[in-house]
Structure formats: C-alpha cells, structure tokens
MIBAMI-15445 format. One record per atom (N, C-alpha, C, O): z, x, y. Coordinates in pm, whole numbers, plus 50000, padded with zeros to 5 digits. Atoms other than C-alpha are relative to their C-alpha. Example, Ala and Ser with C-alpha at 12.3 -4.5 7.8 and 13.67 -1.06 7.14 Angstrom:
<recs>
500005008949881
507805123049550
500005009050120
500665019450118
499944991849881
507145136749894
500734992350109
500904997450220
</recs>
This chain:
<recs>
499414996049898
897886258842326
501514989849982
501684980549903
499395005949922
901086248742497
499894987250027
499134986050123
499925014149941
901436211642546
500905002650184
501595011450237
500054999349846
901846204542914
501104993650085
501104984550169
498545005050041
905576202942891
500384991850209
500574980750257
499445003049836
906416206843318
499454987850055
499924981050147
501045012649922
903756180143382
500424987249934
500494976850000
499345012850031
905096155043166
501174994850069
501194983150108
499475000449941
908386162143322
499474995750128
499444983450133
500385006649901
907186155243623
499334989950071
499084987950189
500315012850048
905896124143495
498244992150002
497764981250033
501075011449989
902416123043434
500005011949870
500485023249864
499404997050175
902256129843031
498134994849922
497804983849879
501364995149982
898136142742981
499614992649837
498664985649800
500905007950148
898196133242593
500274989749980
499604984949888
499805012650046
899526102642581
498834987750041
498514977849976
501245002649959
896546093542821
498604991949894
498104981149866
500715001450132
894296106142542
499724990849904
498774984549857
499795007150133
895726091842300
499824984449979
499374979549876
500715009249989
895426057242442
498844992049985
498714980849936
501154996049954
892086063042538
498924997649855
497884991849824
500234996750162
891516069942190
500204983649931
499444974049919
500075019950041
892546035342057
499644991450080
499024983250012
501285006249920
890916017242321
498265001150031
497474995750107
501584998649938
887516033742266
498864981549940
497954974149976
500755011250105
886656006341989
499424984350071
498394978050048
500565007449924
886785980042242
499395004250150
498774994850200
501344997049963
884865998142504
498945002249957
498004999650032
500935006950036
882515999642272
498954994049940
497794996549905
500605013050036
882115966842177
499384997750161
498504990750111
500465001549899
880845962842524
498055004850037
497094997850069
501404988950060
877595988842483
498604992949995
498744980749983
500965010650019
874355973942462
498445014450043
498525023050131
501164984649982
870686002042445
500234999650112
501424997350091
499784988649924
871076013142748
500515005650054
500165011550156
499054989549960
873786029342774
499585010549925
499275008449808
500444993050049
872836062342714
500715016249988
500305026749938
499494989150074
875976083742736
500654990849865
500264980449811
498415005850069
879566079242501
501005001950098
500915007450208
498905001949944
882856072742589
499725016850028
498725022849989
499554984449947
883856109442726
499575007350125
500435014350177
500964992349885
881346124043021
500595000550070
501745002550033
499694995049810
882126128643376
499824987350032
500754981950093
500015009349930
880346095943436
499144993049847
498824999749749
500595008150032
878676066943267
498744998550011
498384998650128
501965000149939
874546063743254
499364988749886
499044986049770
501355011449995
872626038943218
498704994250045
498324991250158
501454997649882
869066034443220
499624988750009
499894979249936
501265013249927
866776010343394
498915000749950
498514990449895
501884995550000
863056025743343
500105011149902
501005018849869
500354989050104
861426045643101
500705015750087
501805018850040
499714988449857
862156077643389
500924992550082
500504992450198
498984999749875
865286063343581
501014997549895
500814991049792
499015004750042
868656063243480
501155000250044
501655011450054
498664996849893
872126053243679
501005002149957
501294993949870
499034992650003
875226073643659
500964989150118
500844987750239
498834992849883
878366062943785
501585005249987
501595012249886
499734997349991
881516070543837
501224995850063
500894993750179
499235005449992
885106057643892
501275012249986
501275019449887
499264992050001
888536079944021
501054991250113
501014979450149
499415002349962
891366083244221
500715013150112
501185022050041
499464991649947
892736106744484
501874998449977
502574998850078
498484998350095
896616105444267
500655007350155
500385006450274
498715000949934
899416118544414
500045011850118
500935018650170
500394989849811
897976139544732
500184992950077
500454997850187
499745007549836
898356109444963
501044998149971
501364990650063
498504994849922
902436114344905
499905014650144
500375015550257
499974985449914
901756150145074
499794992850166
500564993450262
500555003749933
899166129845288
500914992350132
501114994050252
498715009049922
901656106145414
500845003750061
500955000650179
499364997049925
904376124145461
499615013350114
500455019150183
499974990849891
902696149245680
499304991150120
499074996250230
500795015849894
900916112445877
498825009350037
498695013050153
500564995049962
897936132245813
498364995549885
498225000649774
500325007750090
894956110045668
498195002349959
497644995749872
501585006850010
890796117145706
500045011749865
499205009549777
500824993550126
890846146345426
500084994649863
499424998449766
499915009150162
891916122145131
498174993049986
497594995949881
500645003949990
888926105445196
498925007449952
498065004749869
500874991050060
887256135545184
499615002549815
498725003649731
500014992950143
888376144644882
499384988649914
498344991449853
500985013750128
887326106144655
499115003050035
498675003349920
501385000850001
883946112344765
499305010549939
498275008049876
500224980650024
883446153144689
500854992949822
500234997849728
499214994050118
885606147744370
499054987249926
498764992249818
500855006250068
883216115644231
498405008949977
497705012549883
501944994849999
879676130244331
500085008349920
499145008949841
499914988850090
881046160244143
499764995649835
499055002549763
499775007250112
881526139843830
498424994349957
498024994849840
501335006650001
877896122743885
499145016649964
498325018149873
501324992550018
876236159543944
500055003649876
498935001949826
500414997250095
877146172743601
499184997349934
498325005549901
501275001050003
875066153443481
499074998350022
498254992949947
501335001749942
872616153843667
499344997950109
498275001150162
500465012349906
872986129543901
500045007950170
500615018550196
499485003049864
872856126644293
500304986150070
499414977750083
499805007549949
874616103344457
498874989850079
497914995050137
500535012849908
873096068844626
500634992350052
500304988550165
499284997249871
875716058144735
501884991349871
502234991949753
498234998050052
879956044444691
500384992750042
499604986650115
499105008949980
882546023444745
501305003849934
501695007849824
498154996550014
886276026844805
500804987549977
500644975649999
498585014850014
889426007244713
501235002850113
501685012450051
499185001649956
892106007744953
501484989850058
501684980750138
498605016450046
895675988344879
500825010650083
500775022850100
497794999049924
899485989345083
500094994050039
499274985550074
498905016449959
901705967745180
499994999250088
500184987350117
499765007949902
901735968745505
498815009650056
498875021950046
501354995849949
898245976645663
500125006450183
500295000950292
499324994349897
898826003945898
497895002750067
497005006149989
501355001549955
895136002546154
499865019149997
499105023649911
500694989350008
894996041746230
499455009549842
498565016849799
500584988250175
895426055045848
499154994149971
498195001649950
500695000750036
893466029645753
497925006250078
496945010250015
501044993749935
890496040646002
499705013549988
498585018250007
499874983549971
891336077045986
499585005449797
499435017149763
500184996450150
890666078745574
498304991450045
497234997150070
501805006149995
887316055745622
499265013450100
498105016250070
500654993749931
886356080545865
499905016449940
499125023850000
499924992550110
887036109645588
498544996549889
497635004449862
500615007350106
885126085145325
498045004350101
497105010250048
501034995049930
882166090245602
499415015650007
498625022449941
500154983350015
881846123545653
499495006749914
498495013849925
500804994950158
881776132245239
498824990049993
498024992149902
501035007850060
879376106045236
498425002650081
497245001950048
501484994549972
877116117745472
499625015849986
498685022350032
499694981250043
877686154345368
498864994049876
498175003349834
499854999750203
876556143045013
498534987749994
498294981149893
501075008949979
873376121245128
500204986949953
499254980949904
500065010550134
875056090344959
500484990650113
500894995450219
499895011749878
875596056345173
501584992449960
501854987849849
498745009450084
879356039445171
499744992550032
500014990450150
499675011250017
878396006745082
500264990850038
499534981950082
499425014850034
881025983745070
501315005449919
501295015549848
498844995250112
884585985944896
500784988650043
500364978050090
499545012750005
887505967044903
501825005450120
502555015150102
498194997749942
891185969245135
500704987349974
500364975850000
499185016950055
894095945844979
501025004250094
501095013450174
498125007149925
897535936245124
500665000249924
499874996649836
499465002550053
899955935744926
501205006449985
501365017349929
498474992349951
903695941645020
500524998449815
499804992649734
499474998350102
905575945544710
500145005849847
501165007949780
500234988550036
903735965244482
499805015150056
499895025149985
500404991349930
902845989044745
501705006150099
502095000350200
499004999549853
906216006544935
500075003150101
499315012550078
500275003949902
906416007845316
499465017249958
499865025049871
500294990949952
904326035445445
498955007649844
498445018749854
500774996050139
902406039745039
498614989150005
498464976950007
501285008950008
898676034445036
499595003449851
500435009649785
500494994950173
896586039444654
498265003550082
497974996150176
501715002649942
892446047544767
499295003549854
499915011649786
499974996350110
890566049544457
498294998550058
497914992450158
501525002149928
886436054244479
498634997549877
498455005649786
501495004350120
883166041744244
498515009150054
497975008250164
501304993949935
880116062444289
498574998849862
498415003949751
501395001250008
876566050944224
498995013149968
498585016850078
500874993550024
874156078744067
498664998549910
498464993149802
500805004350106
870856082743998
499035014349934
498525023749996
500634993150070
869286101543750
497795002049939
497484992449868
501284999649968
865036110143735
499885010149851
500365019449786
500494982450133
863016123843466
500204999249877
499405003149792
499084997150138
865536119343177
500865012549968
501255018249867
499764984850025
866796149143310
501624997550006
502274998350110
499105004849981
869936138343192
500615019149942
499925028649906
499174983150040
872766173143107
500974991249971
501594983550045
498625009650107
875196157842796
500895020249964
502115020749945
499584984850084
876086199942676
499785000249812
500205007849724
500984995950103
873796188542385
499695017949957
500205024449866
500674986550002
871816224442440
501115004949992
500745014349921
499434983349932
875246248842520
499825003649819
500394995249750
499674983350124
874936276242165
500485006650045
500725009850161
499024986349898
876886303742094
499035014750089
497825016650093
500264985849854
876046335342350
499494992050106
498564997250169
500595000349858
875306316342632
501194999350098
502244997350037
499034996449898
877606320142953
500384992050066
499704982850111
499125009849890
879976304243148
500175004250106
501125011850124
499114995249880
880206309643478
500334990750087
499684980450069
498935006649962
882466292943703
499765002950146
499225013750169
500615006249869
882016280044110
501615000550038
502574998149965
498174991949928
885426292044334
499674982550071
498844975050123
498915016549897
887626259844457
500015009650129
499545020350167
499574997549876
889286256544774
501645001249993
502465005150076
497995005850057
893036247444592
499784997149890
499115001149795
499995012050083
894016218544445
498744991649912
498544988349795
500955013650035
891186195544441
501134989250046
502014988050131
498855010849997
892856166744381
500784997849835
500894988449756
498765001850110
895126171544108
500475010049898
499875020249865
498724989149993
898066188043967
500644999350122
500775007950210
499185001349840
899886175644243
500664996349957
501585004449963
498344999250063
902646160144059
501195006049978
502385004150003
498934991049982
903566190743948
500105005150092
501255008250124
500084988149890
902676210844227
501544994850054
502515001550090
499165008649855
904866181944418
501135001749960
501985002050048
498414995549989
908126190244222
500705013249975
501865017449976
499774985349981
907576223844188
500695001650156
501905000250177
499854999949821
907646228044604
501694993550003
502684999850039
498495010049917
910786196444637
500665006149921
501115016249976
499484991350035
912376210144388
500985013950042
502185014850064
499874983949897
912436249944534
500904990350144
502054993150180
499095003449856
913256223844892
498825012650063
499285022350123
501324993249922
910006242745023
499414992450102
498274996850116
500905010249882
908726215545324
498645007450016
498305019250029
501984994849930
904686214845403
500314997950090
499344993550152
500264986949822
905906226245755
499965012850000
499525020150089
499564982950007
907146261045570
498185006350034
497275004549953
501314987449967
903876285445737
500895010749871
502025015549872
499894994650058
903586302045432
499325014450005
498115013150025
501114990149982
902236340945442
499185001849953
498245006550018
501144996250136
900136344245136
498874990050019
497844990949953
500605006650013
898626317445237
499624990550117
499274978750117
501014992249876
897356322045547
500754982550133
500564983950254
499885018249939
898656278245710
500864999349949
501185008149869
499335004150035
901236258345655
500194997449819
499255001049748
499945004250151
902616245845263
498914987249967
498114986149874
500615013950034
901186210745297
498534999850095
498194988450128
501184993849934
897976223745487
498825006549883
497655002949900
500854994050073
896196243545207
500834987949895
499894983049832
500665007950101
897496217344959
499394988250051
499014979349975
501055016749994
895706188145154
498205004350050
497334997050095
501615002449988
892276206745180
499144991349923
499304984149825
500785014450082
889756186245091
499255004349836
499145016549824
501084993850124
887616191844728
499285000150057
499164994150164
500424998049966
885296204844737
498214994149956
498594984249893
501195001850080
881566196744608
498475003150061
498085005450175
499804986850036
879436211744482
498204997850005
497395006649976
501495007350032
875756186844505
499155014450145
497945015350125
501294993549898
873746210144781
499815013949911
498885021749934
500204983750058
873966241644570
499274994049787
498234993549721
500385004550090
874306228544255
498774993849890
498234995749781
501865012550012
871246200544262
499405008049997
498695009649898
501824988849998
868806228244359
500245000549897
499744992049825
500174990450101
869726248044100
499814992149850
498934996949779
500585008550068
869546222143838
498644995749940
498164994849827
501285003149988
866416211943951
498485011549993
497295008549986
500744991249979
864946248443969
499755006449819
498785012449772
499674992350145
866846256343550
499704989049908
499134991749803
500405010750070
866386226043408
500605005449897
501785006449865
498974995850185
866746239943058
500845009749955
501355013049847
499264983950063
868336269843080
501404989350034
502354991349958
498175002949970
871676249943206
499814989049898
499024979649884
499175008350116
873556236342910
500494986349987
500234976049924
498615005549918
876486222543093
500565001750057
500875013650053
499255000649967
878626214543305
500834991950005
500634980049980
498505001850009
882516211643350
499984998450111
499485007650176
499144998549915
883966197443635
501444999450006
502164989949975
497935000149998
887876210343694
500644988550005
500984986350121
498905006049876
889886185343757
501534994149921
502694998249926
497645005150072
893256165243549
499665005049854
498624999549817
500474990350107
892856186643222
499605015849992
499765022149887
500424992349958
891506216243375
499155004349878
498304998949807
501474989050100
889846245043161
499754992849807
498764991049735
500795003750150
890676231442800
499674979549948
499254974249845
500655011150032
890226193342874
498874992350085
498744980350109
500835001949942
887576193843049
498155005849904
497245001149835
501144984950085
885036227242930
499634989649881
498544987049830
500775001250226
885266210542560
499694983350024
499664976049925
500785010049977
883976178642731
498654996049943
498194986249885
501445001250064
880506191942679
499395011749936
498295017049955
500694991350119
880396215642399
499754992349851
500334981649832
500355007050113
878946206542035
500665001149958
501385008550024
498845000250114
881626202641706
499755018449979
500545027449950
500254980250076
880106240941629
500355007950112
499745018450095
499864992649897
881326257041962
501234997850024
501834987050018
499265003949936
883996269442098
499815006150232
498955012250297
500394993449866
883946279642477
501555013949960
502515011449888
498794998050003
886396311842524
499765007750194
499005017050222
499814993849879
887076319442920
501295008350074
502325002550107
499014996550031
889076348442987
500525007850171
499965014350260
499235000049820
891406352043318
499955019150020
500035030249967
500394986549930
890786377443520
498515006150074
498325015450152
500934999350002
887456374643531
499274993150160
498154992350210
500175012149810
888046351443921
500785002750027
501715003749948
498595003549916
890336353044149
500604991049998
500064979950010
499565010650035
892946335244092
501074996250148
502045002850185
499535000249869
893946318644433
500955000550025
501635001849924
498744997949988
897006320744602
500734990050003
501924991649976
498695010750008
898436284344635
500195000549861
501394998049852
499894994950067
898136292344262
500745004549914
500974999649803
499614993950024
899906317944225
501204998750022
501954998449925
499195006750012
902526308544390
500624985949948
501844987549947
500035013150157
902896272644152
500755009849907
501985009549894
498824994850050
903976296543945
500395011449994
500335018249892
498954991649996
905786319444030
501514988450093
502734989650078
498635007249954
908046292844240
500194984949885
501304980149910
499825002050174
907846269143861
499955003749931
499454997749836
500364991650146
907916294843629
499784990549912
500644985749837
500484997450065
905436283243485
498895005649937
497995012749980
501464989150074
903246292943180
499005001450050
498564993950137
501605001049953
899976305243223
498984991549945
497974987650003
500835013050036
898626280142968
500114987350071
499084981250099
499765016749980
899976246843086
499515003650177
499804994250251
499895003149880
898966258743450
498434999149991
497874991550069
501335005250029
895126261543301
499514988249953
498344984849935
500325014650080
895646227443150
500244991550145
499354983850182
500245001149881
896636219243479
499244992250088
498864980850112
500674997749849
895136231043775
498645010749998
498875021149936
501025000849969
891506239943858
500105029150052
499505039850044
499654982450059
892756282143877
499545004050097
499975014950133
500794990649961
890266287844116
498495001150010
497745006250093
501105003150005
887346275743949
499834986950005
500494978649943
499975017849997
886216242744039
498754994449917
498784985549833
501125006350177
882986236543812
499795016249908
500175027949918
500124988550101
881996257643546
498354997249959
497854986749917
501745004350107
878166259243417
499235009249908
498945021149921
499634989850132
877506269743096
498215000550020
497594990050034
501704988849999
873466291743116
499805002449860
500505002949759
501004996150158
870976299642849
500345019750040
499925024750144
499784990049906
872426338542866
498735006550103
498915009650221
500954993849970
868566353042908
499064999750178
498105005950223
500285008149883
868766328143287
501425008850089
501185015450190
498714998949969
872486337243368
500235008050103
501175004050172
499784995149922
872156365843609
498864991550082
499324985950182
500135005149883
869356349843784
500754980650068
500604974950176
499565012049930
871026315743841
501094999350059
501374990850143
498674989849930
874116333443934
499405002150133
499424992550209
500645000549956
872266347944158
499574985050183
499894981950297
500815016449970
870156313644256
501354995050076
501204995450198
498865008050004
873306298344308
500965007950123
501585000550198
498974995849900
875416327244553
498764998250067
499114987750123
500635007249891
872216320144775
500414994350072
500584996850191
499545011249977
873426290044783
501294995450058
501664984050088
499025001949912
876406297544940
501305003349928
502245008949986
499344998650036
878406296744635
501125013449889
500665019049789
499554988950079
881066322944485
499884996649845
500234986549784
500345006350130
879996325344154
500845011349891
501115022749931
499104988050129
881956345843830
499954997349861
500594988649804
499735003450059
881046351043558
501014999149805
500635004649702
498685004550046
884356338643333
500175003249832
501195005249766
500065001050151
883006340542975
498654989249897
497744984649967
500834999150065
880786327942684
500184985949895
501104977749901
499345012450122
880956301442403
499625009449828
498825018649812
500234995150108
880816312442070
499744990149848
498694983649856
500465008350086
880566292941751
501424997949919
502375004749880
497635005150013
883986274441655
499444985549921
498644981349837
499835018450043
884846236641643
500244993550108
501074984550098
499875004649891
884646227741977
501574993450094
501944982250130
498924992049951
887926244242131
499405008350115
498345014350131
500124989649791
888386260742533
501245009249890
502165005449818
499314994150069
889586293442399
500595008350178
499715011150259
499894994149811
891496309842794
500435010249953
501015006449851
499084986750088
892956344842667
500035017350122
500595027550084
</recs>
C-alpha cells in the first residue's frame, strides 16, 4: 500500500516510529519474566498475577487533538478521550478496567483548564466503572509553550479465568465486524489540522454536512465500546477470535496486530458508511483513499473478528446493545496483511 506521505508532511512518520520500535524490541524484551503473557505489539501488556487472573495495562495520549481544544478553550472532552481510548485498548484483549492514572503537563497551570480536564476524566471513568486513582500534574515552563498542555493516561484492567484475546484463534473464513465510530476519536489530528488550516477553514465555521461547527465535530469524544463489547466477550468468548481498536495506523496497522502469519484480512469499502468528517478531510486535502484508511478509522472504531457460524448472532447481540454493526470483510489465507479494496 502507499506510504502516508501527507501525514509525514504534517509531522507524523508512522514508518519511522514502527522501525524505531523494532530496534528497541530487544531492550524491552530483556525486562520480561515468566509472568508476561503477551508479546510486544499487542494493544495492552498482560501480566499474570495468579492461576486464573491477569492484569492488563496500556498507556496513551490524546495527541494533537489538544491543539483544537486549546484553540477553542473547550477542555472537558479531552479527558473523556483518553479514558475511553485506553479502555478500548485493554478491552480488545478481553479486559475490563480497574483504575486509571493521568499525567497533565503544562508550562503555566491554569486552574480552570485543569479542573475541566479532570471533569472529563471523571465522567468517562464513571461510565467505564473505573477508578481515577491518581496521577501527576507537572508545571514545566520552557518545555511547554504558553497555553499548551499535554494529557496522557495509563489504565490497569483485569482478565479472569485466563480468557485472553490475542488473535491466535483467527482463521480463514472468519468474518470481520465493524462497530461505528463518531469521528476521528483521538487519531489523525496532525493531518486533519494541516488540511483545514491550509484551506483556511476556521474551527468556528459551521459546516452544513457536519451539522455543527468544524471544531465541535473534531472534538467529539472518543467512544468507549466497553458496555457493549465486554458482555459479548463474556457470552461468545469462544467465537470471538480477535478484536482491533482502530487508532493510529487506521485499518492497516491495527487489524494486522491480531492476524496470525498465515492470514490476511480483506476489508471492503462501501460495506459501512464513511462519516461526513472523513469525506470533508479527503475532499479538502485531496488525500488518497489508501492514506485515509491508514491514518483514520473512517467510521469504524473497533473491528471484531468472529467465527463465521456465529457472525450473525454476535452482530445481532451487539446491535441490541446499541452498536451500529457492519460486516466489513473476511479473513483469507495469506501472510498477515490487511487489504482494503
């Protein structure tokens, strides 16, 4: 597939990050012990603490979505973003969250901004039945520019009865279900900002097809899939073979994380509705469709790879839980690639 040239020009080099991680892998693995249950590259790290219980940990940041929040002086949704993002990252392993820690770094602390961010963190933690147990607030003039701040989160969850989802059960013939997103969630904002700022479209402009202002459409909080997908995992664990959270890297660099080496995932465009915000980015920036699918979720926030015999039943179950569910593709024999066509 084509490289993400426009994303690279916007300041994000996906390939460089992947290559650096490959080089660092030996250092990371030198710290592992017998209790580590997953390899590097999973959505979360799994650590066995007893015969039938595992802890799952994941850390992430909100990224340059923060620049839009800062420009519009709207800070409550970014707290929801990071909690929901981290919740999904451990959910795909089969875990439910226990507690969350945040890092808030800024040049000069503005009390109202901090309180608004924590309000959002707390709201999402309540909705995910997760304790906001601690964190760090760092004031570092010289590191952050005036008005800037960074927001990072770490989540710890649990898996009981060794019911871990790694993708090792994925096989040719499996069906790929896509669950609807509400927008960009927390990924692709460096490219989106470059597109709209180059086109000189202000975030305060109301866009007819978005039914709101551009800024509010971009700030829609990242969805959590916990309350629909975790019950599905409990009910259909044996038939759910792999789950991928479509974050940075889009379809190509996330679905492959749960593919065995002998399988390819084929996703068919047109089998789910592309949200208007993505159509606007593609049209305004003249971004190629392959790059769009590598940078953005394109309207699919989570993919669930399931046994073909149970696909309809699982889709119906998730629909009853409030999800928009689409059959977007299937698994075929291959070499661990994701194909979007």
